[in-house]
Every structure is written in structure tokens, then in C-alpha cells.
C-alpha positions in Angstrom: 14.1 11.5 8.3 14.6 13.4 5.4 13.3 12.1 1.9 15.8 10.6 -0.3 16.1 12.0 -4.2 17.6 10.3 -7.0 16.8 11.9 -10.4 13.2 11.8 -10.7 12.7 9.3 -7.9 11.7 10.3 -4.1 11.9 8.2 -1.3 9.8 8.5 1.9 10.4 7.2 5.5 7.1 6.9 6.3 3.8 4.9 7.0 1.8 4.6 3.5 -1.8 5.3 5.3 -0.4 8.4 7.2 1.3 9.8 4.0 -1.7 8.9 1.9 -4.1 10.6 4.1 -2.1 13.9 3.7 -1.6 13.5 -0.2 -3.2 16.0 -2.2 -6.3 14.7 -4.0 -5.9 13.5 -7.7 -2.3 13.8 -8.0 -1.1 10.0 -8.6 -1.1 8.7 -12.0 -0.2 4.9 -11.3 0.6 2.2 -8.7 3.0 -0.2 -9.2 3.6 -2.4 -5.8 4.8 -5.7 -4.4 2.8 -5.3 -0.9 3.1 -7.3 2.1 0.5 -10.1 1.2 -0.2 -11.2 4.9 0.4 -7.8 6.5 2.0 -9.3 9.1 5.6 -10.9 7.4 6.6 -7.1 7.6 6.0 -6.2 11.2 9.0 -5.6 13.5 8.8 -8.8 15.2 8.5 -10.8 11.9 11.4 -8.8 10.4 13.7 -9.1 13.2 13.2 -13.1 13.2 13.8 -13.4 9.3 17.3 -11.2 9.8 18.4 -13.4 12.6 17.5 -16.4 10.4 15.2 -17.7 12.6 11.9 -17.9 10.3 8.7 -17.1 12.5 6.3 -16.5 9.5 9.0 -17.0 6.9 10.3 -20.1 5.6 14.1 -20.3 5.3 14.9 -22.9 2.7 18.1 -24.7 2.7 20.6 -24.3 0.0 20.0 -26.1 -3.2 22.9 -26.8 -5.7 25.1 -24.8 -3.6 23.1 -21.7 -4.1 21.1 -20.1 -1.1 17.3 -19.8 -1.9 15.6 -17.0 -0.8 13.3 -16.9 2.2 9.4 -17.1 1.4 6.5 -16.2 3.7 4.2 -19.3 4.9 0.9 -18.4 3.0 -0.3 -22.0 3.7 -0.1 -21.7 7.5 -2.5 -18.5 7.4 -5.7 -19.0 9.7 -8.9 -17.6 8.5 -8.4 -14.6 11.1 -5.2 -14.0 9.2 -7.1 -13.7 6.1 -9.8 -11.5 7.2 -7.3 -9.2 8.6 -5.6 -9.2 5.2 -8.9 -8.4 3.6 -9.4 -5.6 5.9 -6.0 -4.1 5.4 -6.1 -3.8 1.8 -9.6 -2.5 1.7 -8.5 0.2 4.4 -5.5 1.0 2.2 -7.6 1.2 -1.2 -10.3 3.5 0.8 -7.4 5.8 1.5 -5.5 5.6 -1.7 -8.4 6.1 -4.0 -8.7 10.1 -3.5 -4.9 10.5 -4.4 -5.4 8.7 -7.8 -6.1 10.5 -11.0 -9.3 9.4 -12.6 -8.2 6.4 -14.8 -4.9 5.7 -12.9 -4.0 2.0 -13.0 -3.0 0.3 -10.1 -0.7 -3.1 -10.5 -0.2 -5.2 -7.1 2.0 -8.2 -6.9 0.3 -11.0 -5.5 0.4 -14.7 -4.8 -2.4 -17.6 -6.0 -3.0 -18.6 -2.6 -4.1 -15.0 -1.3 -5.0 -13.2 -4.6 -9.0 -13.6 -4.2 -8.9 -12.0 -0.6 -7.0 -8.9 -1.9 -9.1 -8.6 -5.1 -12.2 -8.6 -3.2 -11.1 -5.9 -1.0 -9.9 -3.8 -4.0 -13.1 -4.2 -5.6 -15.0 -3.4 -2.5 -13.2 -0.2 -2.3 -14.4 1.0 -5.5 -11.5 0.2 -7.9 -12.2 -1.2 -11.1 -10.9 -4.5 -11.9 -9.0 -5.0 -15.2 -7.7 -8.4 -15.2 -4.3 -9.8 -14.0 -0.8 -9.6 -15.6 0.8 -12.8 -15.4 4.5 -13.1 -14.7 5.7 -16.6 -15.8 8.4 -17.6 -13.5 9.6 -20.9 -12.5 10.3 -20.6 -8.6 11.3 -23.1 -5.8 7.7 -22.8 -4.2 5.5 -26.0 -4.0 6.2 -29.2 -5.5 7.1 -31.0 -2.2 6.0 -34.4 -1.3 4.3 -34.8 2.3 6.5 -33.4 5.0 8.1 -36.4 6.7 6.5 -38.9 4.4 8.7 -38.5 1.1 9.4 -42.2 0.8 5.8 -43.2 1.8 4.1 -41.1 -0.9 6.6 -40.5 -3.5 4.0 -39.9 -6.4 2.2 -37.1 -4.3 3.1 -33.4 -4.6 1.2 -31.3 -1.7 1.0 -28.4 -4.1 1.9 -27.8 -7.6 5.4 -26.0 -8.6 4.8 -22.5 -8.8 5.5 -21.2 -12.3 3.4 -18.3 -12.5 3.2 -15.1 -10.3 -0.2 -12.9 -10.5 -0.3 -9.1 -10.7 -3.7 -7.8 -10.1 -4.8 -5.0 -12.4 -7.0 -2.3 -11.3 -8.1 1.1 -12.3 -9.7 4.2 -10.7 -13.0 4.4 -12.3 -13.0 7.2 -15.3 -14.3 10.5 -15.0 -14.6 11.2 -18.7 -17.2 9.8 -20.8 -14.5 7.8 -22.8 -11.1 6.5 -22.5 -10.1 9.1 -25.3 -11.5 12.1 -23.3 -10.0 10.8 -20.0 -6.4 10.7 -22.0 -6.9 14.2 -22.9 -7.7 15.4 -19.7 -5.8 13.3 -17.3 -3.1 11.5 -19.4 -4.6 8.2 -17.9 -7.3 5.5 -18.4 -5.1 3.2 -20.8 -1.8 1.1 -20.7 1.2 2.2 -22.8 1.9 -0.1 -26.0 5.1 -2.0 -26.3 5.2 -0.7 -30.0 2.9 0.7 -32.8 2.6 -2.9 -33.9 2.3 -4.8 -30.4 0.2 -3.7 -27.6 1.0 -4.4 -24.0 -0.1 -8.0 -23.2 -1.1 -9.8 -20.0 1.5 -12.7 -19.9 5.1 -11.7 -19.4 8.1 -14.3 -19.5 10.1 -13.5 -16.9 13.0 -15.1 -14.5 13.9 -15.2 -10.9 15.9 -12.0 -9.7 19.6 -12.0 -10.7 22.2 -12.5 -8.2 23.6 -9.2 -8.9 20.7 -7.3 -8.2 19.8 -9.3 -4.8 23.6 -8.5 -3.9 22.8 -4.7 -4.8 19.4 -4.8 -3.0 19.1 -7.4 -0.1 15.0 -7.7 0.0 13.6 -11.2 0.2 10.4 -10.0 -2.3 12.8 -8.4 -5.0 11.4 -8.4 -8.4 14.0 -8.2 -11.1 14.5 -4.9 -12.9 13.6 -6.6 -16.5 10.2 -7.2 -15.4 9.5 -4.2 -13.3 10.7 -1.8 -16.2 8.0 -3.6 -18.5 5.0 -3.1 -16.0 6.4 0.5 -14.9 6.6 1.6 -18.5 3.1 0.1 -19.3 1.4 2.1 -16.2 1.6 5.7 -18.0 -0.1 5.4 -21.5 1.7 8.6 -22.4 4.9 8.4 -20.3 3.8 11.5 -18.3 2.8 11.5 -14.7 3.6 10.2 -11.1 3.9 6.6 -10.3 3.6 5.6 -6.5 4.8 2.6 -4.8 3.4 3.0 -1.2 5.4 -0.4 -0.2 8.7 0.5 -1.7 11.1 -2.2 0.1 14.3 -2.0 -1.3 13.2 0.8 -4.0 13.4 -1.5 -6.9 10.2 0.0 -8.6 11.5 3.4 -8.2 14.8 2.3 -9.8 12.7 0.8 -12.8 11.1 4.2 -13.4 14.0 6.2 -13.0 15.9 3.7 -15.7 12.7 4.6 -18.0 12.7 8.2 -17.3 9.3 8.4 -15.3 8.7 10.5 -11.9 8.2 8.3 -9.2 7.4 8.1 -5.1 8.1 5.4 -2.8 7.0 5.1 0.8 9.1 2.7 3.2 8.4 2.4 7.1 11.2 0.2 7.9 14.2 2.1 8.6 16.6 -0.7 7.6 14.8 -1.3 4.2 14.9 2.5 3.6 18.7 2.6 4.0 18.8 -0.3 1.6 16.8 1.5 -0.9 18.7 4.6 -0.5 21.8 2.8 -1.7 20.1 0.6 -4.2 17.9 2.8 -6.3 21.0 4.4 -8.2 22.6 1.3 -8.7 19.7 -0.7 -10.1 18.7 2.1 -12.4 22.1 2.1 -14.0 22.0 -1.7 -14.8 21.7 -2.4 -18.3 19.0 -5.4 -18.6 17.6 -7.6 -21.3 14.0 -7.1 -22.1 11.5 -9.5 -21.0 9.4 -11.6 -23.5 5.7 -11.2 -23.9 3.9 -14.1 -25.3 2.7 -13.8 -28.6 -0.9 -13.8 -29.6 -2.3 -17.1 -29.8 -3.9 -18.7 -32.6 -7.7 -18.2 -32.4 -9.6 -21.2 -31.8 -12.4 -22.1 -34.2 -15.1 -21.1 -31.8 -13.0 -17.4 -31.5 -13.1 -17.0 -35.3 
């Protein structure tokens, strides 16, 4: 299938591991991606169940207040074998990814609190340098429920806390140069882009669930809002130069965010239906006018920090 090109964005219908093995070394300057957490929910079998509304590994929530709620993967049902497989998948992915990265390239990976330790261990084991996490503050419908089939018996119990944040793992390909400044001069990587001269990029970002308009444009169960994506995509290239890769492109929202900012990007998507969704969605999402997200202000230091 011929790659789809829109502006500075290129979308390729391919398996990411196959594509990465053929990619020239040191040719990617940043990665921003929302991957399949369990590496099973986006298999052909599970996608057919999701599209048929039968669930499978996907939880299909009921409508709430007249609004249809987005399906969510059942992370709580993952077995030890599922978690081990996930760890091995992301370890293999990171090993294949690393040769394509320019030294100092940042890798931002959307995650979930239940599975982030396993993905973190895999990326660290593969040799990427952990640089913390970006916290997306967002109220979702995940968690907060009473025990199933025992709501009246345990009225004061919550099985899991209501989710109000989403972790984005932040990693970096190790520097080749002695200092970050030297790496910036040679590769244009190694740091994150500031919001302004007065404000650095922070690791806590106030966000919101994806708007209905964006979901209508790009029908994907893991769609993130353009306002948030544009913030993290912008930060990934400290000098505003280079190529951003999304190896799990889905509906193309990361590529749309990069195009809206003026960055060059490449997206990889193996699912033929999502590839077609992305072809239609990237131009529309890129043209959207969205309000900027709010970064949490720097806190007043405790006495012990002064």
C-alpha cells in the first residue's frame, strides 16, 4: 500500500518492527506514541470483537447520561503470562528502535498505572535512559466502581480509585556527546523544548477527555486530544527540527499534532482499517483550532527544599 503523505507527515501501512529493522541508523529525532499496552488488544481477533461490540479483552461501557462511553482494555484481567509477554514485546521493540534514534532523542510513551512498571522495566533493560514521567491530569470513567454484583452490600467500597491521571513514560537515547549542549549542537537533541523564555516544559499537564468532534473525525478507542498531543509533540524537539516517529500511529493523531506545529513526522500502522481512518483524519485534525493545555505552576517549595 502506498504511503499517505500530507504536508510534512508520512503514514506507512506496515508492521513497526519490520519497518524499524530497515530504517537507516540515527535518523529519528523523537518518538511520541500511544502503543498497545498489552500487545493483544490490537490483534486482528480482538479488533474484530471490538468493532462488533462484543468486547473480548475490551470492556464496552454502557451509555452514561445519554453519552456513549469509549471502550477500555481490561488491564485488570491480564494474567502473569500476559504481563510477561508485554514486557518481552516492549523490550524487543526498544532494541529494534534504538539504532534508528539519534543520540539524545526522547521517547514519550503513553501508558497506564497498572502496566507502566512492566513497560518501564523493558525500556530500561533495552538501554534507554529513564527521564521521568509526564503526568496527564484527566478525569476518566475508569475505576471508582463498587464490587460487581455486590453494590448494595458494600456501598462504601471502591474496587479501584477513580482514574484522574495518565502516565506518559519519558525516556532518552543516551547522549553521545560529553554535554547536552554539545549534543544539541551536533544532533539537535538531548533536551526538551521550553514553553517560553520564562517557562520550561513541565511534567504535569492539565488535560481533558478527547472532544466529541475529534472522536467523530478519528474513530479510535485510544484517541488522545489534540491540545495535549500538540504540547508533548512540540516539547519533543528542543530546537523544533528533526523527525518525529509514531510507530503505533492508530488514527494518526500524533502526526496531525506534528503537522499543526510544523514538524516533520512519520507514522506506522499495521491495521488496514485504522490506516484508512488516519488517511482521512490527519488533515482534519491538523486543521483544528484547539485551546492550549495548562501546565501546572511550579509549587511553592517546602521548608526542607529551601
